Structures are given as C-alpha cells and as structure tokens.
N, C-alpha and C positions, 0 to 999 in steps of 0.2 A: 493591356500594355504591360513588359515589362520595366520593372523600376531597375533606375540607374544606379548602382554603387557598388561605382568603382573602387571606392577603398575598402569595402568589408570582403574579406576570404571569408568563405568554410572549408574547413581541415579536417581531418577527423581527432579524436583528442588523442593525445599524446600523455604520459605521466607525469610531468614537469607541467603538465598546466592543474595541477589538483592544489596549488595552491592558490592561484588565480579563482580556480574556480568555486574554492570556495567563500573569497570572500564575493565573487557578482553572487552568491545563492544567501548569504548573509542580507546583502544590500537591496537584492530584490522583498528578503522576508520579511524588513526592516519598511518598505510603503506596502507589499502585499496583504499582511499582513493572513499570511497562512496560517498560523501556529504549526507549518514545520521545519525542525530545525534540526541543517547537522553541522558534524561538526569534521575534520580531515581525516581522522580515522573512518568514519564512517561510509565519509566518500572512498577511500581505499576499500574498504571492504565491498563496496557497490560495484567499482571494476574487477572484483575479483569474481564477480558474479559466474556462473560455465554456459551460462546460453548465449550469454557479451561478448561482442568481438566488438570491444572499448574502443581502436581506434577509427570504425567506420561507424558503430552501432552513436558512438557519444559524440557528434559536432561543437563544435564551437565557432562562434563568431570571431571573428579578431578586425582591428583597424588599428593599425599601426602597427603595434605591441601587445595595446591594450583588447582582454577577454570582455565584447558587450553584448553576448547571448547565446546559446546553447539548446541544441535538442542531447535526447536518447531514446533509444527509443531498444523493450526488453523482448526479445520472442518469449511465446511457452507452450510447452502442450505440442513439438512439435508432430508428436507421434500418434497424437489426436484426432476426431475427428474433425477440427476445424484446430489454425494455428491463428492463436491470437499475438498481435505484438501492444504490448502498450509503451504509450508515449508520455514524453513528457518535453517540456522545455521552459524558456525563460529570454529574456530581453532587459539587459539593462533599464531601473527607470529612467534614467537622463537620456535614452538614447530611446524609447519608444518614438511612437507616431514616424518614425524614416523608413520604414517601409521593413526594416532587420526583419522584424516576426515573419512575414507574409517570405520574407526568401526562405528561412527557417522550416515554416510547415509545411510548403511546398518539399522542400527537402526530405523534409522528415515524409513525406506520403509515399517518395522514391525509394527513398531506404525501406521501408516498410516492404514495398512493393518487392523490390527485389529480391529481401528477405523471404519471404511469399515464397516467390520462384527458384529460391535457392535450396529452403526447406521441405518443402513440402507444397510443388506447383501443383501436384493431383487435388487437390483439396479444398476447399470455402476458404477466406481468409479474412479477417476483421481486425481494424487500428480502432485505439480505445482511447484517450485521452479522457482528462477528469481537470475538474478548476473547480474557484468558488461559481457558485450560480448566478450570481451577482455582478462577474465579471463579464458585460458587454461583447469591450471590446475582444476579447479572449472567444469568446460566444461566434464574434462572427471572422474571423481567422480563420477557428474550425471551418466553420459553415463554407466557407472558401476552397478548401479540399475537401469538401463533400463528409462531414460530417452532422451529424445532428443528432440529439440530446437521447441518450437510453432508458442512463434507470441515474438514480439517485442514490449520495450517501448522505447520511447525516451525522455528525460527531457530533459528540451528547460527554458532558463530563460535571465533576463536581467538585467540589473544595474547598473547605478540608472533609477527609472525608469521613464523614458521620458513623457514628457506632452503629451496626445495624445487629437488628433481631434479625436472625438468620434462619431460622425456622428448621425445621425437621426436613430432612429429606426421607423419599420414599424410601419401603420398604425391602430389607433384602440390600443397602447401599451403601459405603462409607466414604468419607472424604480419607486422601493422604495427598502429602505433596508429592510434585514430580521427580522421575529417580530417574539419571542419565543413565543408568545403566540398564533398566528392566523396561524403559518407558521410548527410548529414542523412534527405536523402531516401531514397533506397536502404535506411538500417539499417531505417529506419519499415515498407514495404513489406517488409524480411526477415522483422522480427517477425511481423508481421499474416501472414502465411503460418505461420511457424515453428509459432504459435501458434493457428491458424485451428480448431481438433480441440481444442484443450484444454477442458475443461468450465470456462466462468464467463469464459472468456478474451471478451473484447468488440477487435473490432480498435480501433488508434485513429486520429484524423482527425488531417492537417498540424498542427490548430491544436492539440487534444489535446498530439502530439506535441512541437508548441515549448512550448508551456505548461508540461509534468510531467516532460520530458525533458532535449531538447539542449540549451533557451532558461532552466531553472529552475538558479539561483543551488544547488542541492547534483551538480548533472552534474561527473563529471570527463574530459573527455572524452581528456586526455592519459592517463591510467591505464585507460583503455579501450579493449577490443585484435577488432581482427577478425582469423580467418584465413577466406585471401582465395586464388582459385585459380592459374592461371596469366594465365585473361586479364581478373581483378581482379575476379572475383563475388565475392559474402560467401559463407562457406561456415560460419560460426559466429562467436559475440562473446561477448563476455563487458561490461555496461556498469558505469560504477562512480559512487556516489554519497558524496559527503564532503559532512556536517552536521556545520554550526557549531556548531549549539547541543549537539552528543555534546559538541564539546571544549571549548565552554562548563560544561558538566556534572562529564567525566571525567576531563579534563585530556588524554584521547588523544586521537588521531587514527585513527578507523575509516576504515577501506573496507568503504563497503556494495556488495555486488554486487548490486546491484538484477536484472537480467535475463541469463540466458543461458542458447543457446539456438543451436539447433543446424538445420542446411535435410535436408528428408528424404533427399534423394540422399546424405547424409554420416552420416547416423546408424550405429552400429553396429562404430563404427571406433576409437570410446576418442576423440573432437576433444573433446569439450567436456570428458575429466577434465587435458588435456592444455591445452589453452587458458584453465582457470580456473587452474591449477597457473601455466604463464608468469604470468594476471593477479595471483597473489600476488605473484609473486618482485619485478612491476615496484612492485607498492604499496610491498612491505618495500627496498627499495633508492629510492624515492621518500622513505619516512619514515614510513611509516605503521601504529600500535604496533599494530592489530587490524582484523581482516577480520570482514565476518558476512555472514551471508543469508540469507530466507526459503526452501523449501522447500513446496508448495503437496502436499497428499497425499487421496488417496480412504479413504487409513482412520489412524485415531490411531496406528500408528507410523511409517508410510512407509517409503522408500527414500536408505537414508544416502548408499550406499557410494561412491559420487564425493566425496562431500564430506568424507567422511570420512576415504578417501586424500589428502588433501591436507591433514590435521592437524585439523579441524574437529572440534568436538565439539555438542550438543542443549544450548541455552541456556535456550527459552523453548520454551511448548507452546501454537498458540493454536487455538480451535473458531470456524470461521465457521455461523453459521444460516442461514437462509433460509426465506423464506416467499414461496412461491409464490401470484401472483392471476391468475385465466384474464381473459379481453379483455373490455374492461370496454363493451366494445358490440357485439353481438350480428351 
C-alpha cells in the first residue's frame, strides 16, 4: 500500500539547496555517528562530479521550505562490463518513521534504473549502497527494494599515531613522496591495474581521477608515498587525504589512508606493510593527530593483520548492499 505523504515533495537538487543540505548532513551525522564529515566546500566539489547529473541524480525531499531528506546516485564505469550506480541517502532524525525513507529508496532505485537504460542498456548493472552494519532500519529499507548484503568494509584507526618501526623495503626499491608533475597519470594507470580484478572496483578515467583524487581539496600529496624501482617505475603506493570538516568537528588532524596498492610483480614481499608504516611515520612527523582507513572484505570479519601491526584497531563496521539488474535491452 503506498504511503500518503502529501506534504513531502521529491525534486531534483538545485545549487541553492547546498546550505540546507550541509545542515541536514551535519544533523544526521550528530545522531548516526558515522564519523563521515563534509563541509560546504566538499559538497560543492561532489556536485562537480563529471558523471553526476546533479539535478536528477541528487534528489531532495522537501516539506514546505524545509529539506528533510535526500538521496544521491553516482554511476561509474559505463564503458566497462557492468554499470555500477553507488547510492546514498538520509532522512532527518526528527522525521524518521514517517515513510520518507521508503519513498526516497524507491525513487533512488527508479533513478538508478533510468541511468542504466540511458548509459548502458545492453549490459548488466548493479546498485550499491553502504551503511553501518548495526543500522537494522536501513537494512530493512534497502531489502524492501531488493538490495541484500554483499560485502563488508571495516574502518580502522589509531590516535595518536605511534612512532613507527618502518622496517626495510624489499631489495631494489626506494620510497619517495608523490610528485604531481610526474606521477598523476602514472599512478592512475598503476592503480587501475592493481585493482583490475578486485570485486566491485571500476577503472578511473582521467577526469574522475583528477576530480576525486589529485585535484580534490582533501588530497595530501606531500604525505602520500610511492615505492619505486631503479627505473622509477611504481611498485607500491599509499595515498593520503585530510578532510577539513573532520578537523572542524573533532579538533584533530586525521590522515585518511585513501588508497594502498602493490603491483602484482611486487606482492608477497611485505611491501604494503612497510610502505604503510613509512606513511604513518611521515604523517606523525607532519603533525597529524590520528590516522584511519577502510578495508574491504568478502566476509564480515576481514583480514586485518597488515593494519593491526601498524597499531590500528577496528572502529566501524559497514555493510555494502547490492541489487543486480539484468541488461535493460535484449
């Protein structure tokens, strides 16, 4: 039976919604405690995503003049074997239990399917949404539109960052800091190759890489490290971000370890572990108060040894829910 919410209007995002959206997300975070903090400048950056049709892929729920909820989908890799739409959404804590989330979830699925038909109708597609594992209401809401648990993400952190015994790099490799002039494109290509067979990973286009990584206001190239061989080829890397909004809310500088990778020919030699400890030590010396990262896992417990040896402990547990859809055309 459809829920009657005559006062609630769902409409596309408008640029003048940004201040109200900023307030909504802050008030949601105060209750949900996801430790995900964005400020107005971060939201402006997200709206500029080259694959986002902001007026249609970001939908707000409005009651009169008040923004009470929203959802967003981001399509990725329309040229790959499968189109993935990443969804997210929220309802203001004071307005939960009214059916707003149910309506937003249904509209999110509908929009994801529209994007499927428009971008890659001959290919299969999937909708993915992540949330804290202990949020049963969200799990029920997503189950109602056909999303089921698929993978798990573990957030680990440490603060203050302990002094690191960095250890020795494998023979023939050295560590240096990221250099934008020579590394931007090379690192994109290496990262795409490193994660080529990783479940759920999509290759980054040059525009996406610049938007979300190297030109992002959160990227910290000065504490991002590369392990290179004698010819300068990248063998491994650790990319670091720092979010101003986290410091505004917590008063702490957090080094977010956004990407860790080792090329296939250099795996099994302990490179990732040594390079991570090098990065943590550089961040400690640079004045960061804490460090954190996400670990993707095919099971709810995950393999945490590399990170635990660097002093990190489990802080948050996330579930990624997935709904596959067959090709939209025969």
